[in-house]
N, C-alpha and C positions, 0 to 999 in steps of 0.2 A: 169450707167444703160442703158438699151437699149429702154426703153418706149419713147413714143412720145406724143405730144398733137395734139388733133383732132380739126380741124376748119372747119367751114361751110362757104363757099364762098358765100358772098352776095354782088353781083355787083363786085366791085374791093376791098371790105373790107373783111378781115378774122375774122369771130366771133368765139370764143372759144366755142367748144361743149363739149369736155372732156379732163381732164388732165391724164397724165400718163397711156396712153393706151399701154396695151402689146398684145392685140389680136383683130384682125378684122376678122370676119367670115361672108361671104355672106350666106343669108338665106331667100329664096322665095322672091327675087327682093329688099331685104333690107340688111342692114349691122348691125351686132351686134358687138358692141365695148364693151370690157371688160378691166378695169384698173388694176393696181397692187393690189388695195384694194378689188377686187372682185365685185365691181359695174358694172352694165350692163346698156347699152342704146342701144336702136333700133331706126334706122332711115331709111327712103326711101331715099336713096342717092347712089351715085356711087363715087369711088375715082378719083378725078381730078388729084391729083399730090401726090406723096411721096418724101418728102425732108429729107432723112434719116440723112444726116450730121447735118441738123438743127432741127432734132427730130420732124418733123411736117408732119401731115397727113391732106391734104386738101380734104374735100368732097363737092360735089355738089349735090343739092337735085334733086331727079328724078322729071320730069315734068309728071303728070298723064293725 
């Protein structure tokens, strides 16, 4: 499968945010993540890194 897990960067630690993500859509300064089960999560963050071979999406929260 081609899905990835999304993690929030917390200092040097990566905290799991959502599993089996298959779609990431930017929307009004936020990211909408949707997984293969149709679940959606919205977060004020940007993509820090895509590690596609490792199936990882690393997110960093936006500072307001």
